[in-house]
C-alpha positions in Angstrom: 94.5 83.2 96.0 97.1 80.5 95.9 96.3 76.8 96.4 97.9 76.6 99.8 96.0 74.8 102.6 94.2 77.3 104.8 93.5 76.7 108.5 90.0 77.6 109.8 88.3 77.2 113.1 84.8 75.5 113.1 83.3 78.9 113.7 85.2 80.5 110.7 84.1 77.6 108.5 80.5 78.1 109.5 80.7 81.9 108.9 82.2 81.4 105.4 79.5 78.9 104.5 76.8 81.3 105.7 78.4 84.2 103.7 78.5 82.0 100.6 74.9 81.1 101.0 73.9 84.7 101.5 75.9 85.8 98.4 74.4 83.1 96.2 70.8 83.1 97.5 70.3 86.8 98.4 72.9 89.1 97.0 73.3 87.6 93.5 69.5 87.7 92.8 69.3 91.3 94.3 72.0 92.5 92.0 70.5 90.7 88.9 67.2 92.5 89.7 68.9 95.9 89.9 70.7 95.3 86.6 67.4 94.3 84.9 65.7 97.5 86.4 68.5 99.6 85.2 68.4 98.1 81.7 64.7 98.9 81.5 65.5 102.7 82.2 66.7 102.8 78.6 70.1 103.7 77.2 72.7 101.9 79.3 75.6 103.8 77.8 75.0 106.7 80.1 73.2 104.8 82.9 75.0 105.3 86.2 72.7 102.9 88.1 73.5 100.2 85.5 77.2 100.8 85.9 77.1 100.8 89.6 75.1 97.5 89.6 77.5 95.9 87.2 80.4 96.9 89.4 78.7 95.5 92.5 77.9 92.2 90.4 81.6 91.9 89.6 82.5 92.4 93.4 79.9 89.8 94.4 81.0 87.2 91.9 84.6 87.8 92.9 83.8 87.2 96.5 81.8 84.1 95.7 84.8 82.6 93.9 87.2 83.7 96.7 85.0 82.1 99.4 84.5 78.9 97.3 88.2 78.7 96.8 88.9 79.1 100.6 86.4 76.4 101.5 87.7 74.1 98.9 91.3 74.4 100.3 90.5 74.8 104.0 91.5 72.5 106.8 89.4 72.8 109.9 91.0 72.7 113.3 88.9 70.7 115.8 89.0 73.5 118.3 88.5 70.9 121.1 92.0 70.8 122.4 91.4 71.1 126.2 94.3 68.7 126.6 96.8 71.0 124.7 99.1 73.1 126.8 100.5 75.1 123.9 99.0 77.8 121.6 97.6 76.6 118.3 94.8 77.7 115.9 91.5 77.8 117.9 93.1 78.9 121.1 91.9 81.8 123.3 95.2 83.3 124.6 95.5 85.8 127.5 98.7 87.8 127.6 100.2 90.3 129.9 101.7 93.4 128.3 102.6 96.8 129.9 100.7 96.3 133.1 97.5 95.2 131.4 96.0 92.1 130.0 94.7 91.3 126.5 93.0 88.3 125.1 93.4 87.2 121.6 91.8 84.4 119.5 94.2 82.6 117.3 92.4 81.9 113.9 93.1 81.1 110.4 94.1 84.0 108.1 90.6 84.1 106.2 88.8 84.7 109.5 91.2 87.2 111.1 89.5 90.3 112.5 91.8 92.5 114.7 88.9 94.7 115.8 87.4 91.5 117.5 90.8 90.4 118.7 90.8 87.5 116.3 94.4 87.3 115.0 95.8 85.1 112.3 98.2 82.4 113.2 100.4 83.9 110.4 100.5 87.4 111.8 103.6 88.6 113.7 101.9 88.2 117.0 100.1 85.0 116.1 103.1 83.3 114.7 105.2 84.3 117.8 102.5 82.8 120.1 102.2 79.5 118.2 103.5 76.6 120.1 104.2 78.6 123.3 103.0 77.6 126.8 101.7 79.5 129.8 104.5 81.5 131.5 106.6 81.9 128.3 107.5 85.3 127.0 107.6 86.4 123.4 108.9 89.6 121.7 107.3 91.0 118.7 108.5 94.0 116.6 105.8 96.7 116.3 105.9 100.2 114.9 106.5 101.5 118.4 109.3 99.1 119.0 109.8 95.7 120.5 106.8 94.5 122.7 107.2 91.8 125.2 104.1 89.6 126.0 103.8 87.0 128.7 101.3 84.2 128.2 99.1 83.9 131.3 96.3 81.6 130.1 95.5 79.4 127.1 91.9 78.1 126.6 90.3 75.9 123.9 
């Protein structure tokens, strides 16, 4: 991960802090115990439980490093921007597209979760929405072609 400043919402910051605490206080000790138990089974050269536990340990340690780096470089948006009229990180944006409405939450890249309608401000749709106001239209290239969205509500 590069050293660029990352933007997070307060909720995203708390979620990452909770994840880090869980990884360090729960997952790391659990995997250390699994490795110890696997070692006690004898020869580790052909011990699939030991190999699996070591792989999981590497994943957990990598994720700990990644989350620590994100937290170290993150800038938190205040999320209390009720006076703002344009889209920014932390906004809940309702748009009209193809005779229906969709609502998206504009978040920092580390907390993006498209299944929960949390889109990164760096994504094609997120970046197109940034700075726009109610009533404005945006066009976004998608695999199905160009999509036109009309912003109908912005909330913070």
